[in-house]
N, C-alpha and C positions, 0 to 999 in steps of 0.2 A: 260134239254130237252133230251128225249131218242133218240137214234140213230135208223135208219130204221131197223137194225138187232136186237136190243134189245127186241123188242116186237114180233119178228118173231118166228113162230113155228119151232123148230129144224128140223123137217122132211122136211120143205120146203127149207132149205138152200142148195144151189148148188153153191159151190165156184169155179166150173169149168166154170161158165158163163164168156166169154171173155169180156163182157161189164164192169165187175167189174174192169178190168185192164185198159181198154180204159179210163174209167172215174176216175180211182184211188179212188174207193169207197169200196175197199175190206176189209179195216181194221176192221170195227165193226163186220163183219161176222166171220172173223177168231177169233176175241176176244171172241165172244160168244161161238164158238166151243171150244176154249182152256179152257174156264171157265166151260162149261157145258157138253161137249162131245168131248174130245180130240181124241177119236176114234169114228167116226161118219159115219153112213151108209146112202148113198143117192141112193135110188132104181131106180130113173127115170131120170137120166141126158140124154142129147142128145147123149152122148157116152156110155150109158149103166150104170148099177149099179156099184158103187165103194165105198170103204171105204176111208174116209179122216183121215189122221194122222196129227194133227196140233200142238202138243206140242214138244218142243225141245228134251226132253228126249226120247219120244216114236219114234220120227223120227230117232234118233240115233240107237234105238233098232232095228228098221226095217232095216236101211241101213247097219248095221254091221252083219246082220244075213242072208247071201246070201243062206244058206242051206234051210231056211224056206220061204224066200221071193226071188223069182227068177226074173231075168231081161230078161229071154230068150224070152218073148212074146213082148218085146218092153219097152221103157222107158217113153213114153208119155201117157197121159190118153186115147188118142184115140186108138181104135183098128184098126189094119190093116184089109183091106177088105179080105174076104175069096176068094178062087179061083173062085167060081161061081159068086161073086159080082164084080170082077175086070172089069174095063172099059179099053178101048184101051189107054186112056190117063193116067191111073194110073201108078205110078212108085213105086214098092215095093222094098225097099232096106234092106240090112242086114248090121250090123256092130258089132264090138267087144264089145261095151258097152251093146248091147242087147244079151249078152252071159253070161253064168255062168262059174266059174272055172271048169276045168283047161283051156278050150279053150280061155276064156277071158284073163287069165293071160299070156298065151304064146304070143298072138298077141299084147297085150299091152306092154309086155316087149321088143318087137322089136323096137318100136318107142319111148319108154320112155327115152332112153339116150339123145335124142335131147334136152329135157328140164330138164335134171338132174342137180342138184346143181353144179356138176363139169363143166358143159358147160355154165351155166348161166353167169359166169364171162366174157365169150367171147361175150355175147350179150349186156352187159351194155354199152360199148362205142358206139356200133352201135345204140342202142335205143336212147342214149343221142344225138347223131349226128342227128338222124331223128327228134327227138322232137324239137331240136333247130331250125332245118330247117323249120319245120311246124310253130312254134310259131313266127319265124322271118318274115314269110310271111303273118301274119294275119293283117287285116286292123285296124288302130287306128281311133277312132272317128266315126265309122259307125257300124250299126247293121249287124250281120251275124249269120248264123246257126252253132253253135258250133259242133253239131253232124257231119255235113258234113265236115267241115274244119279241125276238130281236132280228134274227136272220131273215125270216119270212116277212115280218112286218115292214122292215126297212126296205126290202126289195120290192114289196107290193106298192109301197108309197112312191118309190122312184119310178116304177113302171107306169103307174097311173099318171104321173107327171109327164113322162116321155110321150105317152099316147094322148094326153089330155083326156083320160078315161074317167068316167064317173067315180069319184073318190070313194064313195060309200060301197062300191062294188069291187074294190081293188083286189080282194082275195080271189075273185074269179080268175084273174090273170094268172095267179099262182096255180090254181087248180087246172086251168087249161094247159099250162106248161107241163105239169106233172103227168097228165094223161097222154100228152104228146110223146113223151119219152118212156112211158111205162108200157112197152109192147112186149109180147111173148119172146120175140127174137132177141131183145136186149136184156130181159129179166129172167128168161128161162122158165117163167110161169105162164099162167093164162090170164087174160083179161076177165075179171069177175063177171062183168056184164057188157059184152061187146056192143049190144044195141044202145045201152045207155051212153057208152063212150062216144058212139057215132052221133047220138042226139046232142051230147054236150059240145062236141066239136062243131056241129052245125049251128048250135046256139052262139058259139064264138064267131062263126062266119057271119051270121045274121046281125049280131051286135055290132061288129066292126063295119059291116056293109052300111048299117044305119049311120054310124059315125062318119063314114066316107061321104055319104050323100050330104050330110050336114056341112062337112068341110069343103066339098067341091063347089058348093053354092055360096060359100063365104070367102072373103079375102084370105090369101095365104097366111098361115101362122107358122110358128116354129115347133110344132109337134110332128111326130112321125107320120101320122095319118094325113095331115094337111100337106106335108111335103110330098108324099106319094100321090095324093089326089091331084096336086098341081104340077107334079114333075113330068117333064116331056117324055121320059122313057118308062114311066110307071102309071100315067094317068088312065091308060086303058086296061089296067090290070084286072079290073072287075069283070071284064069280058071273059076271063078264064077263072072261074070260081075257085078251082083247086090251087092255082098259082096265087091268087089273092089270099086264100086261107093259109097257104104254105108260107108266104112271106110274113104274114102277121104272126104266125106261130114261131117262125124263125126268130123274129125280133123279140117276142115274149120269152122264149126259151133262152136266147142269148143274154137277155137282160136279167134273167132269173138265176140261172144255175151257177154262173161264175161267182157272182157276188154272194149269193145266199150260202153256198157251200164253203166258200173261202172264209166267210164270217164264222161259220160253225167250226170248220177245220182249224182256224187260227186259235180259237179258244182251247180246243182239244190239244193242239200242238204245244202251246205254252204250258199246259198242265202236264204233258208228258215230259217236257224239258224245263223243269222249274228254274234251273240256272239261267235260262233265257228270259224267263219272266222277271227274275231279279235284275237282269241286265236292262230290260225294258224300263222297269220302274226307276232304275238309277239314271238311265239316259233316254228320256222320251224322244229326243231328236232322232233316234234310230227308227222311228215309226215308218217313214216312207220306204226305207230299205226293207224293214220287217214285212211290210205289205207284199212286196215282191217275193220275199222268202216264203211267206204263208201261201201265196198262190202256187209257187213251185212245189211246196211240200204237200199241199192238198191236191192240186191238179184236178179241178172240177170236171173237165171234159177228158175222159180216159183215152179215147182214141178218135181218129178220123180215118176215113177210108178213101181210097182212090182206085181207079182202073188204069192199068197199063195200056197205053195207046200204041206201043211198039215193043219189039224185043229190046230189052235194055239190061245192061250189067249193073247190078247194085251190090256193092261189097264184093263178095266172092260168088254171088249167085246170078244166074241168068233168068230174069223174069220175062215171061212170054206175053206178047200182046193179048189183051183180054183178061189177064190175071187180076184178081182182087188183091190190093196191097193195103195193109192196115198199119198206120203210124200210131204206135202206142206212146202217146204223150206222157202218160204216167211213168212209163219206164225211162223215157229220155230224161225226165226230170230227176231220176234217181241214178243217173249215170255217174259212177264214181270217178271216171276219167275227166269229167267236167266239174262235178260238185263233190269234193272230198267230204267224207262222212255224210253222204247224200241222204241217208235215212233220218238224219237229225235236223231239227229246226235250228238254224244258226242265224239270229236276226241281223247280225252285222256281216253276213257272208258277202264277200267282195263282189262276186259275180251273180248275185241273186237274180238280177234282171235278164240273165242269159237263159232263163227257163223257156220251155217250148209250150207252156200252158195256153198261150193265146194263138199258137200257130205261127207260120211264117208265110211270106209271099203274098199273093193277091188275096188269099182268104184269111189273112191275119184278123183277129177279132176286132170288129169295128169299134166296140165300146170299151176297149181295154182301159183307156185313161179314165173313163167315168167309173168303172169298177174299182180301179185303184183309189180314186178320190173318195168314194164311199167308204172303203175300208180305212183309209187314212183318217178321215174325219171321225169315224166311229171310234177308232183306237185313241185318238187325241182326247175325245170326250170321256171314254172309259177311264183313261189314266188320270183325268182330273177328279174323278169321283170315287174310284174303287182301288183298293190295294190289290185285290185279287178277284177274278171270276173263277170260282173253284168248281171243277167237275166232280160231282158227288155220286154218280151212278153209271151204269153201263151205257155205252154209246149204241144208238139204234141206226144201223146202216141199211142202205137199199141194195137189193140184189140186182145190179144193173152193170153191164159192161161198157156203157157209153157215158153215163153221168155218175161221178163218184159222189153220191148223195148221202147226207146224214139227216135223219128225220127226228131223232130224239137225242138231246144232250142235256141231261139234268144238271143244273148248276145251283150254287148258292153264292150270293154276293157278299164281299167283305168291304164295306165302305171305308173311306179314309176318315180319320178323326174330324169331326165337325160337319161331315156331310150328312144331312138330314138328322 
């Protein structure tokens, strides 16, 4: 039986449709593009014309060529409104991921030490302590939402640590992250209360401005705000409020979405492929490789956008200067020519680390090693306590073409004999 996409005219395929991700029906559309048009032009999407790049190799070619493919116009498929189209409730922000070298490199270098390998060893005991605390408080014998109790809670605790943010207010960081990426252009819906969203983002800016003032007048510390407040290339950032807010939100979203949705997606994947769950329980030493495979399978950031700076040949297509080019990381991570049986989770997959979920080149995810560490420690502790984390109800997904998010994952725990 043919899939809905197999008989579809290529010209009509628009993989930016958020409903594909809400309903988890995107796979055949990308499979068709990879097979027939790995560089594909869509002239009439709701966010304007764009080129889709869907194969693993061509995604890497775009991502590693920042001279020809610029990030300076933004990283999501949606265009920022022009000055004459701005509404009172719009919040237009800037950040260093939407910059090209050398500006990007200078600002990134200021905060990168916080998640450098030399500092990660300091985080592991703290991550383990918080994972143990979270898992010890989970209910046995009843159904609960894994996303809220584990994925979100662990992420919120680590974000609060990275920013040295008031611990009791840590859930605000998750909320601010969510409203940053829940925009009509990415979700296909409307913001329920645009004025409230703007007020909430301004609260975020005010809160972090207060933290900045505290840190700038104190000796340097090893949290992200202190690093930026004392960094040569970032210490004047508060003079541009939208750049300040944008960089704060970039760090919050970056620290939230990859870890949170890979934690949720990993549980879901092991339930969809129970033979892999059995393999994990038999061989827990596979956990580090499994973490990479979970990130590949889930791909929390669905796409990244670039702007062509010159006429350039990509695959069989000629892309014109000024064209919008979208790298679909989710598709690249299901490229069968690189990952055989790509739709399956295979926890001992030999090349799991070849995934493109973190990007490549100058914009490669800064916190990728920290995200992997959180997932590794979490699964080490899960395997000590539980024979199975069983998914017992329907998955709640978000309609969003940028973040592949899960908001509801009902589970029931099966503890190992002797645990509690």
